[in-house]
N, C-alpha and C positions, 0 to 999 in steps of 0.2 A: 088686192086679195092676198091672203096668206097662201104661200105655195104649199102644195100637198102632193101625195102620191096618187096616181091614177092607175086604172087597169092598163097594164102594159100592152094589151091587145090593141089599144088605140094607136100605138106607135106604128103598127103595121099599115095603117090606113095611108100614111104618107111615105113610109119607108119599107115598102113591101119586099124589095130585093134584099136589103140588109136583114130584115126580120127572117127571111127564108134561110139565108146562109147562117145567121147566128143561131137559129134553132138547132143546127147540126153540130155546133161547137160543144166542147165539154161543159162550159158554163151554162149554155142553154139547156143542157140535159143533166143538170146537177141534182135535181130533186123532182120526183114524179110518182104517180101511181103506177104500180106494176100491172101491165096488161099484156095480152098475147101479142099486140102490135109492137110493143117496145121491149119485149123480153129477148135477150140475146144469148141467154144461158141454154145449155143442153141439159134439161132436167132428167134426161134418161141416162146420162153418162156420169160415172163417178159417184153415184148415190146407191145406197146410203153411205155417207161419209163416216168413217170410224175415227174418232179422236182418241188416240191411244193413251194420252196422258190421263184422261178421266175414264177411259173405257166406256165411252158413250157413243151412240150412233145418232146421226142427223140425216134428215131427208127433206126434200121439197116436194110439194104436191099441189095439184090444182083440182078444185071441186066447185061446180056451179059458177064458173067464171072467177072464182077467188083463189088466191094463192096462200099456202100455209108452209110454215117450217115446223118440223117435229123433232123431238129428241127422246131417246129412251136408253135404258141400260138392260142388260140381260140378268135376270134374277138367278138364284142358285138352282132352280129347276128348269132354266132355259127360257122361261116366259119373260115377256117385257115387264119392266118395272121402272118406277120413277119417270113415267111418261109425261111429256108436256107437248102442247101444240099451241102455236101462235099464228093468228092471221097476219099476213103481210099486207100492210096498207100503203106503204110508200117505199121507194128506193132512194137512197142517198148515194150519189156518185154516178158519173156519166157512163161508166163501164170502160173508159179508156184505160183505167188501171184497176179499179175495184168497184163492186156494187155491194152496198150494205143494206140489209133489209130491216124495215122499221114496222113496229106494231103500234097502232093508235089506241091509247087507253081511253076509258069512258070519261076520265077527268081531264081530257085534253092533253095529256102527256104523249110523248113519243118514246118508244123504247127500242134500243138497238138489239137485234137478235144475234146469237153467237156465230152462226155460220155465214160466211161471205163468199162471193164469187170473184175470182181474180182473172185478169185478162191475159196474163203471161201464159206461154206454152199453149196458146189456143184456147185458154179458158179452163180453170179448174177450181175445185172447192177447197177452202181452208178456213181456219178460225179468224174472226176479227181480232185486231190488236187487243191484248189484255186477256182474251179468252183462251189463248193457247198456253194454258197453265195446267198444273196437276190438281188445281182446285176449280170447282164450278163457280162461275160468276153469274148471278142473276141478271136478266136483261137490264141494261143500263139506260137511264133517262138521257135523252138527247138534250144536251145543254144549249143555252143560247149561243155560246161561243161556236158550237158546231153548226148550228143553223145559220149563224151570221155569214159564214163563208160558203154555204152550200145552197142558198136559196135567196129569193127576194125577201123583203122584210115582211114577216108575218105579224099579225095582231096578237097581243097577249092579254090575258085576263087582268082586270084591275088588281093591284097589290102584288102581282107576280113579277114586278120589275125590280124588287129589292134584291140586294146581294143574298145569295144562298136560298132564295125562294125556289119552290118546285118549278122547273121550267114547263110551262104549259102554253098551248097555242089554240087560238080561236079559229073556227071554220069561217069561210073556206081558206085552206092553206094555199099559198101560191105554189106554183110548180116550176122551179128553175130560176136561176139568177136572171133578173129582168133588166131592161134597158136603164132603169132608174138607179140601179146600184152604182153605175159608172157615170151617169149623166145627171143625177140628182132628181128631186121631185119634178114631175112633169105637168102639173096642173096649169101653171102659168103659160108654159110652152103650148099646150093644147089649146088653151083659151086664145092665145095670140094667133095661132095658126087658123083658128076658126073665126077670127074677127075679120069681116070684109074690109079690104083695103089696107090690111096690116103690112107694114114694111118688112122685108126679108130680114133686115138687121135687127128689128125688134123681136121677130120670131126666134132668130138664132140667139139673141141675147137673153132669152127667157129660159134657156137650158144650158147646162154645163157641157162643154165639149172638151174632154180631156186633152185632145191634141192642141188646143189653144191655151192650155194652162202653162204656167212656168214649169220647168223640168221637175222641180221638187214636188210641187202639187200633183203633177201628172203621174209621177212614180207612186205617190201615196194612194192614188185611186186603185192601183194594183196591189200595193203593199198592205192595204187594209186586210187582205186575206193571205198574202204570200210572203210575209216577213218573219214568220215564226223562227226564233233562234233555236228552240228545242221543244219537243213535246214531252220531255221528261220534267221532273220537278225542278223548279227554280225560284220564282215564276218567270215565264218568258214574257208575259205582258200583263198589265193591270189597266183595266178600264177605269177612267176617272169616276170617282164615286158619285158625282152629280150628273152623270150621263146614263140615260136609259140604254138597254141592251142594243136596240136597233135605231139609235139616234144619229149615227154618223152620216153625213151627207157629202157626197163627192164634191171636191173643190175646197173644202175647209181644211185647215191644218190637221193632219192626222194626230199630232200630239195633243190637240185640244180634246180628243176623244179617248186616246189610249197611249200608254207609254210602254216601250219595249225594253227588256232587260236581257243580260247575258252573264255568263260566268266571267270572272275577272281575267282569266287567261284561257281563251278558247280560240286557238288558231292552229290549223285551219278548222273551220266550222264543220261539224258532222253533217253528213248528207241525210236529211230526213224528208218526209213526204211534203211538208209545207215550207221547206227551207229555200225555195228557189230564189226569192228576193234577197235573202241574207247571203246565199252562196254567190249570186251575181255581184253583190256589193263588195265582195272580197276579191273580185276578178281585176286583173290589171287593166283589161279593156274598159271596165267601168270607172275605176279610180283615175285612170289616165285621161278619160274623156272629159273630166271636170263638169259632169252633169249632162253632157251631150248625148250619151248613151242612155236610153230609157227602154222600158219594155216595148214601147211602140216602134222602136228602131227595128225590131225583128218580128213583132207580132201585130197582126190586124185582128183585134178581138172579135170582129164581126164575121171573120171568115178564116178558118184554120185549114191550111193545105195539108194534104196527106200523101204518103207514098213518094213517088218520084217528083211530083210537083213540090212537095215539102222540101226535099233535098235541094232542089234548084232555088227555091225561095230563100232558104236560110243561107245557102252559099252566096247568093247575091247580096244578102244583108251583110255578111262578113266582108265581102269585097268592097263595100262602100268605104271602108277604112283601110283594108289590107290588100286591095287588088293589085296595085303596082308592086308592092313588096313581094307578094306571093308570086307574081309573074317572074320577077327577078330571081327568086329562089328556085323556081322550077327550071328556068333557063340555065342556072348554075348547077343544076343537079343536086341541090340541097333540100329539095322538097318534092314529094311525090306529085305526079300530075293528076292524081285523083282529086276530086273536088268536093268530097263529102266532109266539109269542115266540121260539122256537128258530130259525126261519128268518132272523130279523134279528139276534138277539143271540148266537146260537151256530150260525152257518151251516155247512153242509157245504162243505168246501174240500179242495183237493188237498194232500197231505202233502209236506213238503220232502225227505224221505228215500226214501220208497217212492212214486215220482212217478206211478205208475199207480193209486194208491189214493185214494179220496175218502171222507172221514168227517167227523163232527161235531167242530167246534172247541170245546173246553171252556173256553176263555177267554171269559167272559161280558163282552161289550163293550157300551157304551152305543149305539154306532152300528155298523152293518154295515160291514166294511172295504170300501174302494173297489176297483174293478176286477173283472175276471172271475176269480172264485175257483176256477173249474173249468178255466181255461185250462191247456193242457199246459205242462210245464216240463221242461227237460233234467235228467238225473240228474247229480248232482255226483260227479265222480271225485276223491276225496280223495287227496292225495299228501303226502309229507313237506314239500314246499314250501308247500302250501296248508293244512296242518293248523294248528290253533290253537296259538299260542305265547304263553304268558302264565301268570299265576298261576291255580291251581286252588283254589277255595274250597269249604268245606263247604256243602252245600245242605240235606240232611236227615240227622240233625237239624241245625238251623241253626247251632249252635255246637258245636265240638268242644273238649274239654279241651286245654290247652297242655302237659299232662304225660301220662305213661302211654302206653298203646297208641294212644289217639286221636291223639296227637302223631306217633307213628310212621306211622299210616295217612295222615294229612294230608301227610306228607313223601313217602310212597309215591305218593300221587296226583299229586304234582308230577313224579315221575320216570317213571312207568309208560309213558306215551306221549310222553315228551320234551317235554311242554307247558311245563314250567318247570324244565328239567333242571339248569342250573347252580345256581340257588338251592335247588332241591329236594335236590340231592346234598349240599349243605352241611348242610341240615336233617337228612336221613336219616343221614348219617355221624355227626353230632353226637349225635342221639338214640340211635342204636345203641350208640355208645361210652358214653353216659350210662346207658342202661337195661339194656344187655346182654340183650335179650329172649330167651326160650326158643324161640320159633317159628322154624323154619328159613327160612320164606318171607321174613322181613325181611332176612336176610342174602343170600338169592337176589336180592331186589330191589336191594340194594346192589351186588351183583355186576353186575346188569344195567345199573345206572347207570354204573359204571366202564367196562363194556364199550362202552356207547354213547359215552362220552367218550374212548375209545381208550386207556385205562389198563389194559393186560393184567395187570400185576403186582398191582394192587389188586383187580382183578376175580377173579384166582385166589384171593387171600386170602379174599375174601368168599364165593365159591362153596365153598371148602373148609370154611369155618365152617358153611355150610348143609348140606353133606354129612355133617358130624359130627353134626348135630342130626337129620337125616333121611337116612340112607344108602340109603333105598329110592326116592328121587326120581330117576328116569331122566333127566328134563329137566335137573336140576341137574348131573348127571354129564356130559351132553352139552355144556352151556354151559361147564363147567370144561374139557372137552377143547378147545373152541374157543379159550378163553383161553390154554391151555397151548401150543396150536399157534401162536397169535399170538406167544407168547414164545419159540418155537423149541424147546419141550420135547416131542419126539415120543414118547419112551418113556413119560412120565407121561400123555400124551394117550391113548396106546393103552390104558393101564390104565383110564383114566376111561371110554373108549368101551366097553370090555368090561364094566365095571361097569354101564353104562347098559343094555346089552342083557340083562344078567343080571337087572336090576331090573324091566325091562319087556320080556320076550321077545316079546310080541305087538305091540310098537310099531314100525311100519315105519320111522319116522323115525330110530330108533336104528341099525337095520341099514343104512340108507342112509348115515348119517354114518360108520359103520365101513367101508362099502365105499369111500367117498371117501378115507378115510385109507389103506386098503390100496392103492388105485389111485395115490395120490400117492407112495407108497413103492415103486412098481414091483412090487407083489405081486398080479399079475393074477388068478390062480386064486382067491385068497382074496377079492379084490374082487368077482369075478363071483359067488361064492357068497353074499356079503352082499347084493349088489344083487338077486340072484334071490330071496332071502329077503324083502327089502323089497317087491319087486313082488308076491310071492304074498300077503303080509299086507295090502297096500293096492293093489288094482288101479287106483285113481285117482291113483297117484303117478307122473306121467309121467317125472320125472327118473330114477327107478329103472330104468325100461325103457330110457331113452336111454343111461344109463351102462352098463347091462348090454350093450346093443348095441355100444357102443364097445369094451368088453373082448373080446366075441366076435369082432368084426371084426378086431381086432389079432391074435387067435389063429388067424385063417383060417377061422372058422366063419361064412361069409358068409350062408348061408340063415337060420341062427338069429339072426344080427345083424339081418338085414332084418326078420324077424318082430318082434323087440324094438323096432326103430325105428318100425315101422308101428303097433305097440300104443301106443307113447308118443304118436303123432300121433292115434290114435283118442281118447285122453283129452284131449289139448291140441293141436289141429291147427296152432297157430301157434308151437309150441315151436321156437325158431330152431335150437338145436343139433341137435335130432332131424331137422329138415328138411334141414339142411346135411349131417349124417352120412349120412342116407338118400340124398341126392343124390350124394355121393361114391361110395357103395357101388354105386348103380345105374349110374353112369358106368363103374365098373370092370367091370361086366357087359355094357357096350355098350348099355344102355337110356338113350340120351342125351337123348331128348325129355323123358322123365319126370324124369330127373336134373336137367335144366335147370330144369324147373318147380319142383322142390323147393328147389333152390338159390336161385331167384328169390324164392320165398316166404320163405325164411330171411332174405333181405336186406331184405324189406319191414319186418320186425320189428326186425332188427339191422343197419342199413345200415353200421355201422362194422366189421363182421366181414370183415376183409381176406382171411382164409383162404378163407371161403365165396365172396367175390367173385372171387378168383383161380380157384377151382375152377369157378365159373360161367363165367368167361371161357374156360377150357379146354373145357368142354362146348359152348359156343357155337361155338368154333373148329372142334371136331370135327363140329358140325352144319353146317359150311360157312357160318357167319355171322361172318366175320372182322371186319367193321366194328363189330358189336356187342361182340365179344370185346375188341377194342382199347379201346373206350369203357369197358368194365368194368375193364380193367387200369389205365387212366388214373384212374378213380375210386378204385381201391385205392391208387394212388400219391399221390393227394391226401390220403388218410387217413394213409398212412405212406410218405413219399418214399424210404425206405431198404429197401424190400422187394426182395431180390435176385431171387426167383422171378418177381415181377411185371415187373421190368425185363427179365429173360431172356425171358419169354414175349412181352412186347410187342416186344422186339427181333426175335424170330423172325417175328412177324406182320408187322412193318414191312418186314423183309427180303423176305418173300414177296410183299409188295405193290410192291416196287421202291423203297421209301424207304430207301436205304442209309444216308444221313446220319442220319436219325432212328433207324434200327436200331443204328448204331454207338454213338450216345450212350447208349442204354439197355443195350446189351451191355457197354459199358465200366463202367456203373454196377453191373451184375450182377457183373462180374469184380472190382470193387473191394469187393464185399460180403463178409460173414462166412460165407455158406453155401458150403461147399466144393464141393458138387455143382453149384450154379448158377455158381460161379466157373470151374470146370473146363469146363463146357459152353459158357459165354460165350466163354472164351478160344479154344475149338475153333472156334466159328463166326466169331469175329473173324479167326482165321487163314485160314479158308476165304474170307473176304471181302477178304483181303489187308491187313487192318488190325492 
């Protein structure tokens, strides 16, 4: 029979003791529904949490046995505005370090919510990584890479296993990393155990026991989740394109599933939350052991000791190799008699990427690093300007072949995040030309490289080769459409976009792209339909609601447009276009104070938006605040000195204040501009002024 995964509860039938202790480990508690029985947070302390960078408030609540996370801002009158609430369906993280809350979407997606709970200092609230920014981030979809290391293998809908597909999960979702993640599929083992008269050797031989694997394979069982070189852009790992997201099986070579990469010169490695395997591998204890030191040397994955028992356990592990030498050093007065090896040589410290998490550093060092290892550090907001730029090298396995697919993957690693784009593109183009690989993803990556280099013609050619090999990839069709639009080929772009929505009709991103295409061509009704489809498929896509609102406003459906704009702002309160659009709409309805507030909020994020600034000036003038209005118009003209409407409005304001000379200068500038309406109005006022 073909081996397959089974319900892990079957394991407890024969291994009750192990199942009981394992359920209390971090891996056993890695993913679950939030209930009163497993909640360790104090929902009455530290809430509401105020996030100063966005001036937003967050809280947690429980109603009818269900948990919710809510967010709001205070409006100009003190009332709550931009409110949002999400039901918490699952928790990711054991709580040993952090608990992240997830919302289950109607389309099978999971979204990470902004506020998290951290175990340090007895437990406190802070933002999840990436959310601690001065910009609002809509709830992020939980990628397969996250689920891979935080749960047993879930089932995913057909077609969602392609690269860049929307990550979606079928019910029922498993809860917690199960036995089979480390022991492989259990169907044969269960069948053997249930077969009367089966030999013990046959039962044991039907399941993977990591302890009996060669040291390298044994380490790989752990390193499948604990080997990340960095969580910042590089890429740190690339799953082989012909492998499904959850197809790795314990005991097979890890490199047949995934390749790991690093910066060309990264020593010592940065301490990050998933770097324990990489940090351990740079330790002298590891390198000097020549493979004898593995994770199992110190850890029993079925039973994790705590407190004083943990200290004794890990000290004993260290003494396996260092006992005699340690005793000699203590006798000579060259080492403290204290036996907390971990406290000095593998201290707990703050991670560099999840800055509110504190955990054990697995780089075994001779001396404890200097400084306060628990001191707070700011979150690094990576940008294109600050991201690593340089050669990307193979990390695990340490050497890749210079021929075949390995050479292709090494070239892809240079290109994927633009780390080494120019040299990488030479490598990738040459290898594809030489090997002519069968997998579409290599051609897609080639297209991505040409797109990033601004070469639309070559990008089109590469994307087309990818679609020939995999016509079901919606993401490739959308990228092809982008390249065709850049090349001015709208007819072919329309075909590509329609193929994208046909390939993935439940992907909101494809409908949004189609809506933008229709809007750009003046096809408002079709654009509105596509934007509405995108918004229904993904309620966390603020641009879809904003674009839908714009189309509705243009067609005179003001109330529906206002609802769409406000929905966009519930998802992302600082989306500048939605703030500006809502401001203009409210001003047209005479709600000037609120209109001015939204326009001012738009300008905080996008100060160069001259249209929003001019509309803000108009609202201020109508609120009888002419000096502030004039200042806004001057700021708009600093950004663009040739704005006819700004010159016209400023000329009118100055004339009303009695500054005729200043008014005339700006009215003449408006009359000389290219806006017929502003030119005609300016000429009329100049005539009234006798100029």
